[in-house]
Every structure is written in C-alpha cells, then in structure tokens.
N, C-alpha and C positions, 0 to 999 in steps of 0.2 A: 504494500498499500505505500500511495504521497502521502507524504506530511500533510500536507493541506487538505488532503481528503476528510471527509467528516467521516468515513467508515473507520478510520485512523483515531480520531479523536474517539469516537463512540468506542473502540474495541480497547483501548490505553484505560478511558473511564471503568470501561465494565470492569477489567480486571485488578484496577487499582483499589476496589471494595473489596479487594481480598486482602487484605493486607492481615495477618497472625504477626505480627512485631507487638510487642508490649506498646510499644509509644507509634501506631500509624501517623500520616503526615498526608498532608493533603497533595493533589497530584499539581506541581507548580510545571509554570514556563520551562523551566530551568531542569526538572525531572524528566518532564515528556520528552526536552530535548535530548538527555542524555541516555534516554529509551529507545527514542527513532536514530538515533547515532550508532547506539552498540547493535541494534538488529537490522538496522537498513529497511525497517517496517514491514521484515517476514515475521508473522505470527507467531509460529514455532519458536523460532532465536526468541522472539520477547516475552513469549510465556517462560522459557528457561532462565533467561536475562530475570525475571520477576523471581521467581521460583531460588535461584540461586542469590536474589540480593537479599532476599527476606532471612534465608539460612546462614549468612556470612552475619547480617547483621543481628543477629539470633545469637550466634559463636561466637560473635567480636564483642557483645554487651551491649551495643550501642542502642543497640532493640530500635531501630528507625533509617529505614531506608533512604540514602543520599548520594548524590550523582558520585562521589568518591566510592563507595562502596558498586554501584553499576560499574563504574569505570575500572574495577581490583577485580570481578568477578570475569570481566567482559576479557582484561587480560590473561589471568588464567585460567580461564574453561574454553575462550574463543581462539585457542591459539590455529587450530587447524583450517577454521575456516575464515579466517582474517583475511588472506588474500582473494579470497572471493568477496569478503566483503568491501573490501577499497576496490573492488573492481567494481562494483557493483554503484559503490558511491561516486568514484569518476564517473559515469554512466557511461564508459568506454566499450561499446559493445564485441569488439573482438577480443578482449581480454574477459568479458562475461561470458562468451562463448566457451572458452577454458575450460571451467569449471562445471563438476555435475550438478547433481544431490548435493545437500549439506548433510555432515554428520560434524557433531559436537558432543561433548563430555557426558556420559549418562547419566542422568538425574541420580541417579543409586550409587556412583558415584562417587558424585561430587556430595551427597549428603555424606557418606561414609568416611570424604577424606577430610572433611567439617565438622562431621563427631571425632576424629580422631584427637580434634586440638583440643576440645573438652575432656574427653580421655585424659589426656598428657597432663591436664591444668588438674583434673582430680587427682588423679595420680601424685601430684610433686605434696598439693594440699595436704595429701594424707602422712604423705612421706615427713612431713613437715610436721604435721601432728604429731607421727609418734616416736621424730626425734626429741621433739621437746618435754613429752613427755616422759619418754628414756632420760632426759636431763633432768628432770623433777624430781623421778623413781631414785636416781642415783644421789641425788645432791639430798635426799629425805635420810636415804640409805645411810650416807655418809653422817648425817648428824646423828641420827640414830644411834651409829656405831661408838663415836666419837663419845655423847652419854656415857653409854654405856661404861664404856673404858674409863673415864672418870670416876666413874662410882667404883669400879674396882680399884683406885687406887694411881691410873697412870695419868700422869700429867697431859693438860689437855693439847699444848703442843708436839708431846709426845704420839698421842691419841691422833691428831689430823694428821701427823707425817705418816703414819705405818697406814693407815686406812687410807687415801689417798695410795699410795705405794700399794697397796694389797691390789686396788681396784682398778687400777693401771694395768698390774703387771698379772693380775692371775683371772680375767674376764670370767673363769668358771667359778668364781666364787659371788654367788651373787644372791645371799640373802644374808639378811644382821649376825645371825647367829656363827654363817662360818668367817664373816668377816672379825668377827667378837676374838674368836677362837683365834684364830692366826695370830690376831695383833697383840693378843696378851701374853701367847707365847713368847711373839718376839723380844715383848715387853720381860720377860719373866729370864729370857736367855735359854730359852729350851729348845731354837731352832733361829740357826745362821739368818742374817738380813741377805742374804744372796740365794737363800733358797724360797725367798716368795717368788721369785721367778717361773718356778718349777710347773710344769702342766700338770701335775698328779695333786687332790687335794691331799695336804697336809695330814699326816697318820700319827696316832701317841704312838711312840717308841718306846713307850714302858708302863705302868702305872703308878710309877714314880713321879710323871711329870701331873696328874690329879693332885698326887700328894701336896706338890710343892703348892701348884696351885691353892688349896681348900688352904694348906696352912697359911699362906700368905692374907687369901681374906680371914681365915682366921683372925692374925693378926690386927686387921682394923674392923675385927668385931661381925663380922659375918657371917652367916650359920653357909655350914657346907651345901648344903641344897642351892641357897640363892645366887653363891660365889657359881658350880657350874652350869646354874640354869643362865643366870647374867655372860658366862665365858660361852655359850650357846651347845654345851652341854647337854643339857635339858631343852625338848622342845617348852615352849610356851605355853602349852594348852593341858602339860603335864602333871595326872594330878598325884597325889600320896597318900595313901589310905592310911590312916593315924591311927587306925585300929588294927592293921598288922605289923608282925614283929619282923624288924631289920636284919638279918645276918650279919 
C-alpha cells in the first residue's frame, strides 16, 4: 500500500488498537512514518514489525512502542529482506524484479530470542540473591562461633582470626559446632595451625583431647556437659535423661 492511501491509514490504525504493552501510545505521525518506512507498506511485514516491537518493548522494560524500538527490530530482524525493501523504496523496477517473495525472521524464533534475555536477567538476579544470602549466612556463622569461643575463654581477637582462617581454608566445615570445635582445639594447641588447611574434617586423636578441653572449661567454672556442647561435640538438641545413671 501507498502511504497516502486511506487503506494504509485504516490498516495501521486498526492494528494499533491491539497494543499489549503496559503503556500504550497514540498513533503519532512519527510512529506512522516509522512503521511505513520499515515495512514499505507491505502488510505482512508491518504486522510482524508491530508484534516484534511490542515484544521488544516488554523485554526491554520500556513497555511502550517508540520509533527507536521499531528501527531496532527492523535492524535486527529484517536483514535478509532489507535489500528488497531498499529496492522498493527506490522505486527502481529493475532492482525490484531481482527479488522474489519476502522471508523474514519467524515470529517464534524472535520470541525465543527475546525470552532468553529475560531468562538471563532472572538468572543473574537469582545468582546475586543467592550470593548475598550466602554472605549473610557466613557472617552470622562467624559471629556465632566467635561468641561461643569467647564464652569458652578464647580472646576475641584470637577467636576472630581462627574462625576466619577456618572458614576460608576449610570450606567443608559448614556448621557452628564444627567451626568452634576446630577453633577451640587450635586455642588449646591440640592441633597445629597449619592443619587447618587439611581436606578432611579433623578427628579426635585420643580421649585425652576431651579431658584437656573439659579441664580447661572446669577451671573457668563450666560443667563438662556445657563445655562439650559449646565446643560442638554435643548437638544443640541433645538432651540428658537426669534420671539415668552415667557410667
């Protein structure tokens, strides 16, 4: 269709009523010119450009059709037919005769490409959220471990140093009990500082380790049970039946 024909105006006004963006816009002269320039009055191309532009407006977050978006989808999706459209714009019959039917980007393919942009954005947001949650969890674990160690008589500065070292060099140590256990053994000199780089969880070398830990706690006025619990050897939900006899 020619731009000056009433049929083009009727056509473009008809499709313009079907905007699905959040911020629909009136059909201005600038938008009309952009649509005609992009499609050369070919209704099939105009319809696809209109759909592509709405999809791009949604995925980009602008939520409104603009001449810039129209030009953008034409540049991205009409590369194969641009030579023919250029021939049509020139009005050169010889040039126009060189081209057959018009094939442009399939609608499904364009939607998938645009959807991938949204999926990538969602993935990035999820990653950033997870990373932030992990950082918060690590900081809480560190603070909790330091508090428990200071209650066991470990100087706060030493406790912070040992906890940070353990968390950075022993990624498999993930619970407060495990961190406190290793850090307290470091404080008592039961394990070498260099051993914090080992790959496996430290094991109790012999029962004298526990005796030393309990003795150190008793010297500070704590019960054996409380010392072992604070050091991570007893789970927090462990309960003792006070009516039973202990061997």
